[in-house]
C-alpha positions in Angstrom: 155.0 158.3 104.3 153.8 154.7 104.8 150.9 153.9 102.5 149.3 150.5 102.5 147.3 148.3 100.2 144.9 150.8 98.7 145.9 153.9 96.7 143.1 156.2 98.0 143.9 156.9 101.7 140.4 158.1 102.6 138.0 155.9 104.6 134.5 157.4 104.9 133.0 157.0 108.4 129.5 155.7 108.0 128.3 156.6 111.5 124.6 155.8 111.1 122.3 153.0 112.2 120.2 152.2 109.2 121.6 149.6 106.8 119.6 150.9 103.9 121.1 154.4 104.4 124.6 153.0 104.8 124.3 150.9 101.6 123.0 153.8 99.6 125.8 156.1 100.8 128.5 153.5 100.2 127.2 152.9 96.7 127.5 156.6 96.0 131.0 156.7 97.4 132.4 153.7 95.4 135.3 155.0 93.3 135.6 158.2 95.4 137.0 156.7 98.6 139.5 154.0 99.5 137.1 152.3 101.9 134.5 152.7 104.6 134.6 152.7 108.4 131.8 151.0 110.3 131.8 151.6 114.0 129.9 150.8 117.2 126.8 152.8 116.2 126.3 150.7 113.0 127.4 147.4 114.5 125.1 147.6 117.5 122.1 148.4 115.3 122.8 145.8 112.6 125.3 143.3 113.8 127.5 141.1 111.7 124.8 140.8 109.0 124.8 144.5 108.4 128.5 144.6 108.1 128.4 141.7 105.6 126.0 143.6 103.4 128.3 146.6 103.3 131.3 144.4 102.7 129.6 142.8 99.7 129.9 146.1 97.9 133.6 145.4 97.5 134.9 148.4 99.4 137.6 147.7 102.1 136.0 147.9 105.6 137.6 149.3 108.6 135.6 147.6 111.4 136.1 150.1 114.2 134.9 148.3 117.4 137.8 149.2 119.7 137.9 146.0 121.7 139.0 146.5 125.3 138.6 143.6 127.8 140.5 140.7 129.3 142.8 138.9 126.7 140.6 135.8 126.4 137.4 137.9 125.7 139.2 140.2 123.1 140.6 137.1 121.4 137.1 135.6 121.2 135.7 138.9 119.8 138.4 139.0 117.1 137.6 135.4 116.1 133.9 136.3 116.0 134.3 139.1 113.5 137.0 137.3 111.4 134.4 135.8 109.0 133.5 139.4 108.0 137.1 139.7 106.6 137.6 143.4 107.6 140.5 145.1 106.0 141.3 146.8 109.3 140.0 146.2 112.8 141.2 147.5 116.2 141.6 147.2 119.9 142.5 149.7 122.7 146.2 149.8 123.4 145.3 150.6 127.0 144.2 147.0 127.3 147.9 146.1 127.7 150.4 143.7 126.2 148.7 140.4 126.9 145.4 141.6 125.4 147.1 142.9 122.3 149.1 139.8 121.7 146.0 137.6 122.2 144.2 139.8 119.6 147.1 139.5 117.2 147.2 135.7 117.5 143.5 135.3 117.2 143.4 137.5 114.0 146.2 135.5 112.4 144.9 132.1 113.4 141.3 132.9 112.3 142.5 134.2 108.9 144.5 131.0 108.4 141.5 128.8 109.1 139.3 130.9 106.7 142.0 130.9 104.0 141.8 134.7 104.1 144.3 137.6 104.5 144.5 138.6 108.2 143.1 142.1 108.9 145.4 144.9 109.6 145.2 145.0 113.4 145.7 148.4 114.9 145.3 149.9 118.4 143.7 153.1 119.6 146.2 155.3 121.6 144.3 158.3 122.9 140.9 159.2 121.5 140.9 162.3 119.4 138.1 163.7 121.5 140.4 163.9 124.5 143.1 166.5 125.3 145.5 166.8 128.2 143.0 168.1 130.7 140.7 165.2 129.9 143.5 162.7 130.5 144.4 164.3 133.8 140.8 164.1 135.0 140.8 160.3 134.6 144.2 159.9 136.2 146.4 159.4 133.1 149.5 161.4 132.2 148.3 164.8 131.1 150.9 165.1 128.3 149.0 163.7 125.4 152.0 163.1 123.2 153.9 161.2 125.8 151.0 158.9 126.4 150.5 158.3 122.7 154.1 157.6 122.1 154.2 155.1 125.0 151.1 153.2 123.8 152.2 153.3 120.1 155.6 151.8 121.0 153.9 149.1 123.0 151.6 148.3 120.1 154.5 147.8 117.7 156.3 145.7 120.3 153.2 143.5 120.5 153.4 142.9 116.7 150.3 144.8 115.7 150.2 146.6 112.4 149.7 150.2 113.5 147.7 152.6 115.6 144.9 155.1 115.5 146.3 158.5 116.4 145.5 162.2 116.2 147.0 164.1 113.3 149.3 166.0 115.7 151.1 162.8 116.6 151.7 161.5 113.0 155.2 163.0 112.4 156.5 162.0 115.8 155.2 158.4 115.5 156.5 158.1 112.0 160.0 159.0 113.2 159.6 156.8 116.3 158.2 153.7 114.6 159.4 153.7 111.0 157.9 153.8 107.5 155.9 150.6 107.6 153.9 151.1 110.8 150.3 152.1 109.9 149.0 155.4 111.2 145.3 155.6 110.8 144.1 159.1 111.5 140.7 160.5 112.4 140.2 164.1 113.4 140.6 165.1 109.8 138.8 168.2 108.7 139.2 169.9 105.3 139.7 173.7 105.5 136.2 174.2 104.3 134.5 171.9 107.0 133.3 172.5 110.5 135.5 171.3 113.4 132.7 169.4 115.2 133.7 167.6 118.5 137.3 166.8 117.5 139.8 168.7 119.6 143.0 167.7 117.8 142.5 168.2 114.1 144.4 168.7 110.8 143.5 169.1 107.1 143.8 166.0 104.9 146.8 167.4 102.9 148.6 168.2 106.1 148.0 164.7 107.6 149.2 162.9 104.5 152.3 165.2 104.2 153.0 164.4 107.9 153.0 160.6 107.1 149.4 159.3 107.7 148.6 156.0 106.1 144.8 156.3 106.1 142.5 159.1 106.9 139.1 158.5 108.5 136.7 161.3 107.5 133.1 161.4 108.5 130.8 164.5 108.4 132.7 166.5 105.8 131.9 163.6 103.4 128.7 162.0 104.7 127.0 165.4 105.7 127.6 166.9 102.2 124.8 167.2 99.7 127.0 165.3 97.3 129.2 163.0 99.3 131.2 161.6 96.3 132.0 165.2 95.2 133.2 166.0 98.7 135.4 163.0 98.8 136.9 163.9 95.4 137.5 167.4 96.6 139.4 166.0 99.5 141.5 163.9 97.2 142.2 166.9 95.1 143.4 168.8 98.3 145.7 165.9 99.1 147.1 165.8 95.6 147.7 169.6 95.8 149.5 169.4 99.1 149.2 171.5 102.2 148.4 175.2 101.8 151.3 177.6 102.5 151.4 179.2 105.9 150.5 177.9 109.4 148.3 174.8 109.6 145.1 174.5 111.5 146.5 172.2 114.2 
C-alpha cells in the first residue's frame, strides 16, 4: 500500500457552511484524524478566508474543489488557492490532458514562488455517487471500472500525484499504477455506519488493505455524538484489519 506524508490516513470531511462549526469540530478532531477535507459547500460559504482559518489549526487540508474548465482557467484557479497551502487539491480528470498539465504546472510554479511545498495534485475519476447506469445515461462508457482505469492512467501520464477513486477500484489501480501513486478514497463506511448516498462503498479496513493512501470519511465521524471517538474507532478498525468473510462492496 502507498502511504504518504501523514501516518493517520483518515481525512474528516467537514461538509458544512458555518466556519464556527467547522472550527469547533476540527478542534475536537485534532489528534484523532490525519487531516480535514473542505469542499465546495464550505468554500462557497466562506471563501479563502474560511479555509485559512481552518488551516491555521495545523491539520493538513484536502481542498476538494474539483476544478474542471479550460486549461487557462483551471491554472488560474490553482494559482488562486496556492497561498492557502493545501496538502491536497484536485481537478476532474475528465477535463483532459491539457487541463491537467496546466494545473500541475501552476501548482508547482505557485509553490516555488511562495517558497512552499506544492500540494498533492490529484484528479477525480468517476464520482462515487455514480454507477454504470448513471454513466450510460450521460453518454459515457457504462463499465465504471474501465472508465476509472482510463482516466487514472491519463492522470499519471500527465504527472499528477494520484486520483480520487471508489474503494472498488483501489486494488486494480494499485496494480496498474504502482505503489507511489496516491489513491484517495471516499465512499468509506465503517460496518456500524449507514450507507447514505454512496453507491460504491467499503469499510475503512478493507480500503486500507486494498491499497488506499487516504480515506475521506464524513458522516460516520461528523454525525457522531463524539466525533473524535468515532475517528479513533475507525483507526482501531484499520489497525485490526478487515473482518473475515465477504466484504460489504
